[in-house]
C-alpha positions as CSV (number, residue, x, y, z in Angstrom):
1,M,-143.2,180.1,128.3
2,S,-143.4,183.7,127.0
3,P,-141.8,184.3,123.6
4,E,-138.6,186.3,123.5
5,W,-138.3,188.0,120.2
6,S,-135.1,189.5,118.7
7,N,-134.5,193.2,118.5
8,A,-135.8,193.2,114.9
9,S,-139.0,195.2,114.6
10,S,-142.3,193.3,114.4
11,D,-145.5,194.6,112.7
12,L,-148.6,195.4,114.6
13,L,-152.1,195.4,113.0
14,V,-153.7,198.7,114.1
15,A,-156.6,200.3,112.2
16,I,-156.7,204.1,112.4
17,D,-160.0,205.8,111.5
18,R,-159.3,209.4,110.6
19,D,-163.1,210.2,110.2
20,S,-163.8,209.1,113.8
21,D,-164.5,211.6,116.6
22,E,-162.1,209.6,118.8
23,P,-158.7,211.1,118.9
24,L,-156.0,209.3,117.0
25,R,-153.9,208.7,120.1
26,S,-156.9,207.3,121.9
27,Q,-157.5,204.9,119.1
28,L,-154.0,203.7,119.2
29,E,-154.0,203.2,123.0
30,R,-157.3,201.4,122.9
31,Q,-156.4,199.0,120.2
32,V,-153.1,198.1,121.9
33,R,-154.9,197.6,125.2
34,E,-157.4,195.3,123.5
35,A,-154.7,193.3,121.8
36,I,-153.0,192.7,125.2
37,R,-156.3,191.9,127.0
38,T,-157.5,189.4,124.4
39,G,-154.1,187.7,124.2
40,R,-153.4,188.8,120.7
41,L,-150.2,190.3,122.1
42,R,-148.6,188.0,124.7
43,V,-146.3,188.7,127.6
44,G,-142.8,189.6,126.4
45,E,-143.8,190.3,122.8
46,R,-142.0,193.3,121.3
47,L,-143.9,196.3,119.9
48,P,-142.6,198.1,116.9
49,P,-140.3,201.1,117.5
50,S,-142.3,204.3,117.7
51,R,-140.6,205.6,114.6
52,E,-141.6,202.6,112.5
53,L,-145.1,202.4,113.8
54,A,-145.6,206.1,113.2
55,G,-144.4,205.7,109.6
56,A,-146.6,202.7,109.0
57,L,-149.7,204.4,110.3
58,G,-149.0,207.9,109.0
59,L,-148.9,209.4,112.4
60,S,-146.4,211.7,114.1
61,R,-143.7,209.9,116.1
62,G,-144.5,212.1,119.1
63,L,-148.1,210.8,119.1
64,V,-147.0,207.2,119.1
65,Q,-144.4,208.0,121.9
66,D,-147.2,209.6,124.0
67,A,-149.4,206.5,123.5
68,Y,-146.6,204.2,124.5
69,A,-145.9,206.4,127.6
70,Q,-149.5,206.2,128.7
71,L,-149.6,202.4,128.3
72,L,-146.3,202.2,130.2
73,A,-147.9,204.2,133.0
74,E,-150.9,201.9,133.1
75,G,-148.7,198.8,133.4
76,Y,-149.5,197.3,130.0
77,L,-146.0,197.9,128.6
78,V,-142.4,197.8,129.9
79,A,-139.4,199.5,128.3
80,R,-135.9,198.2,128.7
81,V,-132.7,199.6,127.3
82,G,-131.6,197.6,124.3
83,S,-134.7,195.5,124.4
84,G,-137.3,197.9,123.1
85,T,-140.9,198.2,124.3
86,R,-142.6,194.9,125.3
87,V,-145.8,193.6,126.8
88,A,-145.4,193.7,130.6
89,A,-145.8,190.6,132.7
90,G,-149.3,190.3,134.2
91,A,-150.7,192.7,131.6
92,C,-152.7,189.9,129.7
93,P,-154.5,186.8,130.8
94,P,-152.3,183.7,131.1
95,P,-152.7,181.3,128.2
96,S,-155.0,178.4,128.7
97,P,-153.1,175.3,129.8
98,P,-152.9,172.6,127.1
99,P,-155.3,169.7,127.6
100,P,-153.8,166.6,129.0
101,P,-152.8,164.1,126.4
102,S,-155.6,161.6,125.8
103,R,-154.8,158.1,126.5
104,P,-157.3,155.2,126.3
105,A,-158.2,154.0,129.8
106,G,-156.4,150.9,130.8
107,R,-154.3,150.8,127.6
108,S,-150.9,149.4,128.2
109,P,-148.0,149.0,125.7
110,L,-148.4,145.9,123.5
111,L,-146.1,143.0,124.0
112,A,-146.2,142.6,120.2
113,D,-148.2,144.4,117.6
114,F,-148.6,142.4,114.4
115,R,-149.9,145.4,112.4
116,W,-149.6,144.9,108.7
117,G,-148.0,147.2,106.1
118,V,-145.5,148.9,108.4
119,P,-141.7,148.4,107.8
120,D,-139.1,148.6,110.5
121,L,-139.3,152.3,111.3
122,G,-136.4,152.1,113.6
123,A,-134.2,150.8,110.8
124,F,-134.7,153.9,108.6
125,P,-131.2,154.8,107.3
126,L,-131.4,158.3,108.8
127,S,-127.7,159.1,108.4
128,D,-127.7,158.0,104.8
129,W,-130.8,160.1,104.1
130,L,-129.3,163.2,105.8
131,W,-126.2,162.7,103.7
132,A,-128.3,162.4,100.5
133,V,-130.3,165.6,101.4
134,R,-127.1,167.5,102.0
135,E,-125.6,166.2,98.7
136,A,-128.7,167.0,96.8
137,A,-129.0,170.5,98.3
138,R,-125.3,171.2,97.6
139,G,-125.6,170.4,93.9
140,M,-129.1,171.6,93.2
141,P,-129.4,174.2,90.5
142,V,-131.3,177.4,91.5
143,A,-133.7,176.7,88.6
144,E,-134.9,173.5,90.5
145,L,-136.6,175.8,93.0
146,D,-139.1,177.0,90.5
147,Y,-142.3,175.3,89.5
148,G,-141.1,172.4,87.4
149,D,-142.3,169.6,85.3
150,P,-145.4,168.0,87.0
151,R,-143.9,164.6,86.2
152,G,-141.2,165.3,88.7
153,S,-137.5,165.8,88.7
154,A,-135.9,164.6,85.5
155,V,-133.0,163.3,87.6
156,L,-135.2,161.1,89.8
157,R,-137.2,159.9,86.8
158,E,-134.1,158.8,85.1
159,V,-132.9,157.0,88.2
160,V,-136.1,155.2,89.0
161,A,-136.7,154.2,85.4
162,G,-133.2,152.6,85.4
163,Y,-133.9,151.0,88.7
164,A,-137.2,149.6,87.4
165,R,-135.5,148.2,84.3
166,R,-132.7,146.6,86.4
167,I,-134.6,145.3,89.4
168,R,-138.1,144.8,88.1
169,A,-137.6,144.0,84.4
170,A,-139.9,146.8,83.6
171,A,-140.1,148.6,80.2
172,A,-139.5,151.9,82.0
173,D,-139.1,155.2,80.1
174,P,-138.3,158.4,82.0
175,E,-140.5,160.4,79.6
176,H,-143.5,158.3,80.7
177,T,-142.6,158.2,84.4
178,V,-144.4,160.4,86.9
179,I,-143.2,161.0,90.5
180,C,-146.1,160.9,93.0
181,S,-146.6,161.2,96.7
182,G,-147.0,157.6,97.6
183,Y,-149.3,154.8,96.4
184,A,-152.5,156.6,97.4
185,Q,-151.8,159.5,95.1
186,G,-150.4,157.2,92.4
187,L,-153.7,155.3,92.4
188,S,-155.8,158.4,92.4
189,L,-153.8,159.8,89.4
190,A,-154.2,156.5,87.5
191,L,-157.9,156.3,88.0
192,G,-158.4,160.0,87.3
193,A,-156.5,159.6,84.1
194,L,-158.6,156.6,83.1
195,A,-161.8,158.4,83.8
196,R,-160.7,161.1,81.4
197,T,-160.2,158.5,78.7
198,G,-163.8,157.2,79.1
199,V,-163.3,154.3,81.6
200,R,-166.4,154.1,83.9
201,R,-165.8,150.9,85.9
202,V,-162.7,149.6,87.7
203,A,-162.3,146.2,89.3
204,Y,-160.2,145.3,92.3
205,E,-159.0,142.1,94.0
206,D,-161.1,140.6,96.8
207,P,-159.7,140.1,99.3
208,G,-157.6,143.2,98.8
209,S,-157.8,146.9,99.7
210,P,-161.5,147.6,99.1
211,A,-161.7,150.8,101.1
212,S,-158.7,152.4,99.4
213,V,-159.7,151.5,95.8
214,R,-163.3,152.4,96.3
215,A,-162.4,155.8,97.8
216,A,-160.0,156.6,94.9
217,A,-162.6,155.3,92.4
218,A,-165.4,157.4,93.8
219,A,-163.1,160.5,93.7
220,A,-162.5,159.8,90.0
221,G,-166.2,159.2,89.3
222,L,-165.7,155.5,88.7
223,E,-167.7,152.5,89.9
224,A,-165.6,149.9,91.7
225,V,-166.4,146.2,91.6
226,P,-164.7,143.3,93.4
227,V,-163.1,140.3,91.6
228,P,-162.2,137.1,93.6
229,V,-158.7,135.9,94.1
230,D,-157.7,132.2,94.2
231,E,-154.5,130.2,94.5
232,Q,-153.2,131.6,91.2
233,G,-154.1,135.3,91.8
234,V,-157.0,137.3,90.4
235,D,-159.6,135.3,88.6
236,V,-159.5,136.7,85.0
237,T,-162.6,134.9,83.9
238,A,-164.6,136.5,86.7
239,L,-162.9,139.8,85.8
240,A,-164.2,139.6,82.2
241,A,-167.7,139.1,83.5
242,T,-167.7,142.4,85.4
243,G,-167.7,144.7,82.4
244,A,-164.8,146.7,83.8
245,R,-162.1,148.2,81.6
246,A,-159.6,148.6,84.4
247,V,-158.4,146.5,87.3
248,V,-156.1,147.1,90.3
249,V,-153.9,144.1,91.1
250,T,-150.9,143.2,93.2
251,P,-149.3,140.5,91.1
252,A,-145.8,140.2,92.7
253,H,-147.2,139.5,96.2
254,Q,-151.0,139.7,96.3
255,W,-152.3,141.7,99.2
256,P,-153.2,140.2,101.6
257,T,-153.1,136.5,100.6
258,G,-149.5,136.6,99.4
259,V,-150.1,134.5,96.3
260,V,-148.0,135.3,93.2
261,L,-149.9,135.8,89.9
262,G,-149.1,132.7,87.9
263,P,-147.7,132.9,84.4
264,E,-150.9,131.7,82.7
265,R,-152.9,134.3,84.6
266,R,-150.4,137.1,83.7
267,L,-150.9,136.3,80.0
268,A,-154.6,136.0,80.4
269,L,-154.8,139.3,82.2
270,I,-152.8,141.1,79.4
271,A,-155.1,139.4,76.8
272,W,-158.2,140.6,78.7
273,A,-156.8,144.2,78.7
274,A,-156.2,144.1,75.0
275,A,-159.6,142.6,74.3
276,V,-161.6,145.3,76.2
277,D,-159.2,148.1,75.3
278,G,-158.5,148.3,79.1
279,V,-155.7,149.0,81.5
280,V,-154.2,147.0,84.4
281,V,-153.1,149.1,87.4
282,E,-150.2,147.2,89.0
283,D,-149.4,147.9,92.6
284,D,-145.8,146.5,92.7
285,Y,-146.3,145.6,96.3
286,D,-143.5,143.9,98.3
287,A,-141.4,143.3,95.2
288,E,-138.1,144.1,97.0
289,F,-138.3,141.4,99.7
290,R,-138.5,137.8,98.4
291,Y,-137.4,134.7,100.2
292,D,-138.8,131.4,98.9
293,R,-138.5,131.9,95.1
294,E,-136.7,133.8,92.4
295,P,-137.8,137.4,92.0
296,V,-140.8,137.9,89.7
297,G,-140.6,140.7,87.1
298,A,-143.1,143.5,87.0
299,L,-146.3,142.9,85.0
300,Q,-145.6,146.1,83.2
301,G,-142.6,144.6,81.5
302,L,-145.0,142.3,79.5
303,A,-147.3,145.0,78.2
304,A,-146.0,148.6,78.8
305,D,-148.9,149.9,76.6
306,R,-151.6,148.2,78.8
307,V,-150.1,148.5,82.4
308,V,-149.8,151.4,84.8
309,S,-147.3,150.3,87.4
310,I,-147.1,152.1,90.8
311,S,-144.1,151.7,93.1
312,T,-143.1,153.6,96.3
313,V,-140.4,153.7,99.0
314,S,-143.1,153.4,101.7
315,K,-142.0,149.8,102.5
316,S,-138.4,149.9,101.5
317,L,-137.6,153.1,103.4
318,A,-140.5,154.7,105.3
319,P,-144.2,155.7,104.6
320,A,-143.6,159.2,105.9
321,L,-141.3,160.0,102.9
322,R,-144.4,160.0,100.6
323,I,-142.4,159.3,97.4
324,G,-143.4,156.9,94.7
325,W,-143.5,156.7,90.9
326,V,-145.9,155.7,88.2
327,L,-144.8,154.0,84.9
328,C,-147.4,155.1,82.4
329,P,-148.5,153.7,79.1
330,P,-147.6,156.3,76.5
331,A,-151.2,156.8,75.5
332,L,-152.1,157.6,79.1
333,T,-149.2,159.8,80.1
334,Q,-150.6,163.2,79.2
335,A,-153.9,162.6,80.9
336,L,-152.1,161.4,84.1
337,V,-149.7,164.3,84.0
338,S,-152.7,166.7,83.7
339,V,-154.3,165.2,86.8
340,K,-151.0,165.5,88.7
341,H,-150.7,169.1,87.7
342,V,-154.2,169.9,88.9
343,S,-153.6,167.9,92.1
344,D,-150.4,169.6,93.4
345,R,-148.2,170.8,90.4
346,G,-145.5,168.4,91.4
347,S,-143.9,166.7,94.4
348,P,-141.2,168.3,96.6
349,V,-138.0,168.6,94.6
350,L,-135.4,168.4,97.3
351,D,-136.7,165.0,98.5
352,Q,-136.7,163.7,94.9
353,L,-133.1,164.7,94.4
354,A,-132.2,163.2,97.8
355,L,-133.8,159.9,96.8
356,A,-132.0,159.9,93.5
357,R,-128.7,160.5,95.2
358,L,-129.4,157.7,97.7
359,M,-130.2,155.3,94.9
360,E,-127.2,156.3,92.7
361,S,-124.8,156.0,95.5
362,G,-125.6,152.3,96.2
363,R,-126.8,153.1,99.8
364,F,-130.4,152.3,98.9
365,D,-129.4,148.9,97.6
366,R,-127.3,148.3,100.7
367,H,-130.2,149.2,102.9
368,L,-132.5,146.8,101.0
369,R,-130.0,144.0,101.5
370,R,-129.8,144.7,105.2
371,M,-133.6,144.8,105.6
372,R,-134.1,141.7,103.5
373,A,-131.9,139.8,106.0
374,A,-133.7,141.3,109.0
375,Y,-137.2,140.4,107.7
376,A,-136.1,136.9,106.8
377,A,-134.9,136.5,110.4
378,R,-138.3,137.7,111.7
379,R,-140.1,135.4,109.3
380,A,-138.1,132.5,110.6
381,A,-138.9,133.5,114.2
382,L,-142.6,133.7,113.4
383,L,-142.6,130.2,111.8
384,A,-140.6,128.7,114.7
385,A,-142.9,130.3,117.3
386,L,-146.1,129.1,115.5
387,A,-144.6,125.7,115.2
388,E,-144.0,125.5,118.9
389,H,-147.2,127.2,120.2
390,A,-149.7,126.7,117.5
391,P,-148.6,123.8,115.4
392,D,-152.0,123.2,113.9
393,V,-152.2,126.6,112.3
394,T,-151.4,126.7,108.6
395,V,-149.3,129.8,107.5
396,T,-149.2,131.1,103.9
397,G,-148.2,134.2,102.0
398,L,-144.6,134.1,103.2
399,A,-142.8,134.0,99.9
400,A,-142.2,137.8,100.0
401,G,-142.8,140.9,102.1
402,F,-143.3,141.1,105.8
403,H,-146.7,139.7,106.5
404,A,-148.1,136.2,106.7
405,V,-151.6,134.8,106.7
406,A,-152.6,132.5,109.6
407,H,-155.4,130.1,108.7
408,L,-157.4,129.5,111.9
409,P,-159.7,126.6,112.7
410,E,-162.9,126.9,110.8
411,T,-164.8,127.1,114.2
412,A,-162.7,130.1,115.3
413,D,-164.3,133.5,115.9
414,E,-161.9,135.9,114.3
415,Q,-163.1,139.0,116.1
416,A,-163.3,137.3,119.5
417,L,-159.7,136.1,119.0
418,V,-158.5,139.6,118.1
419,T,-160.2,141.0,121.3
420,A,-158.8,138.2,123.5
421,A,-155.3,138.7,122.1
422,R,-155.5,142.5,122.9
423,A,-156.4,141.6,126.5
424,R,-153.0,139.8,126.5
425,S,-151.2,142.9,125.1
426,V,-150.9,141.4,121.6
427,G,-152.2,143.2,118.6
428,L,-153.8,140.9,116.0
429,Y,-155.7,141.9,112.8
430,G,-158.3,139.8,110.9
431,M,-158.6,139.4,107.2
432,S,-162.2,140.4,107.3
433,T,-161.3,144.1,106.9
434,C,-159.6,143.1,103.6
435,R,-162.8,141.6,102.2
436,T,-165.5,143.6,100.5
437,S,-168.2,141.8,102.5
438,Q,-166.3,142.2,105.8
439,A,-167.1,138.5,106.3
440,T,-165.2,136.8,109.2
441,A,-165.3,133.4,107.6
442,P,-163.2,131.6,106.8
443,P,-161.3,133.0,109.8
444,R,-157.8,134.4,108.9
445,L,-155.3,136.6,110.6
446,V,-152.8,138.8,108.7
447,L,-149.7,138.9,110.8
448,G,-147.4,141.8,110.0
449,F,-143.8,141.4,111.3
450,G,-142.1,144.3,109.6
451,N,-142.0,146.5,112.7
452,V,-141.8,143.7,115.3
453,G,-138.4,142.5,116.5
454,E,-137.6,138.8,116.6
455,R,-137.9,138.6,120.4
456,A,-141.3,140.4,120.3
457,V,-142.5,138.0,117.6
458,T,-141.6,135.0,119.7
459,A,-143.0,136.4,122.9
460,G,-146.2,137.6,121.2
461,I,-147.0,134.2,119.6
462,A,-146.2,132.4,122.9
463,A,-148.7,134.6,124.7
464,I,-151.6,133.7,122.3
465,G,-150.7,130.2,121.1
466,D,-153.7,128.6,122.8
467,L,-156.0,131.2,121.3
468,L,-154.8,130.5,117.8
469,T,-155.5,126.8,118.1
470,G,-158.6,127.1,120.2
471,R,-157.1,125.0,123.0
472,D,-158.0,125.6,126.6
473,P,-154.7,126.1,128.4
474,A,-156.3,125.2,131.7
475,R,-157.1,121.7,130.5
476,S,-154.2,121.1,128.1
477,G,-151.4,122.3,130.5
478,G,-150.7,125.4,128.5
479,P,-149.0,125.8,125.1
480,R,-147.2,122.6,124.1
481,P,-144.4,122.0,121.6
482,G,-145.5,120.4,118.5
483,N,-144.7,119.7,114.9
484,R,-143.2,122.3,112.7
485,C,-145.6,124.9,111.3
486,A,-147.1,123.9,108.0
487,A,-145.0,124.9,105.0
488,P,-146.1,128.1,103.3
489,R,-148.4,127.4,100.4
490,P,-149.2,129.6,97.4
491,G,-152.6,130.6,98.6
492,P,-155.4,130.2,101.2
493,R,-157.1,126.9,101.7
């Protein structure tokens, strides 16, 4: 559809060469014709009034009027009273039609997509967020629109520090809190700051997020090495053997196994950091949503001088908000702030003030309570469906968050199962992508249920129950009811 501009004048880029043998009027006519023919000026677009164009080009108004008159006669322009001079219909080539949207051949909507790491996007509290944005904008001082503290808004830093102390038992200080654009930036800032202090090697949990950590480490000039995870969390003895002076961990709900870092391991990890003059980078993952046990405090609360703790609202609200915060050890704050300043000079202020308003008002806590109940119901639906359709499959990692780990029979082919499930319109994802080696054994599935409704959870598991157990439905009479799903255990077998 052709644009319809207002009566306000628009600029037109025309270059007049006064040393050329070509008359000035001819130059103007030629360049306007070329602009129309090449599509730089589209049908319906308004040209500047002759008086304004003449002033901008240093030409007489009569010359510009004569040029417009010639182009009107040739059919390039049309003049309408009250609408100015515009590009005439048919004067320029029609715009190329947009390419048809690409869609994978034969791809149909999934019955259930157990993709991990995604919260219930439909439950985002949009009305509360819009209220918070309006409230923040209404009370925002004009000075907030300037380049500010790269650490972020003082208001939000005060709010999230108080939240971290109240909910996560963290030793949070607003002066040593930095607002970031989600976990990815928080990790990059932390590793960049560590590199400035002389750290050269960082360890990460295996299984874990090898691609993310290695990419951030490479950008910071660090070497990344894996450390195994067992039933008590990261293996500190193995960590000590790596020679690393930093490690990235998910102690509250280890990704992806779901184990909680045990008390002895927590103390051992802090002792390791002190012994090597190192730092623990804590991804406070899934801390808001716990079901089977009392909440576990942040590791940062045990050693604020040795732990960088990163939290975000990506799981509690939505990933698209791109808001998080980093609790820094005092000795590392300045280096991390310097990296942040070079990176982007600071995160968007209005969104920061809106989040602060949302949290101060109690609406954020209310949303968390609502989502905690919703995820608990989906968790229960997943366990019930597995108990009925795949009773031999052990499930772990369900103490918190919105994903579970399904332990498949040792003879199962993880990738083949994922492919077969997709053919039945069910999205499954193997743990192999979370392993540094990409090994598919032992076969495991990471079942995300954050963005899957209860009915979809039930229907999806029913559709693939025989695949999960390795049974042939043609010989066994289809999925059969069985014993309840094995109780969640603290770690993989």
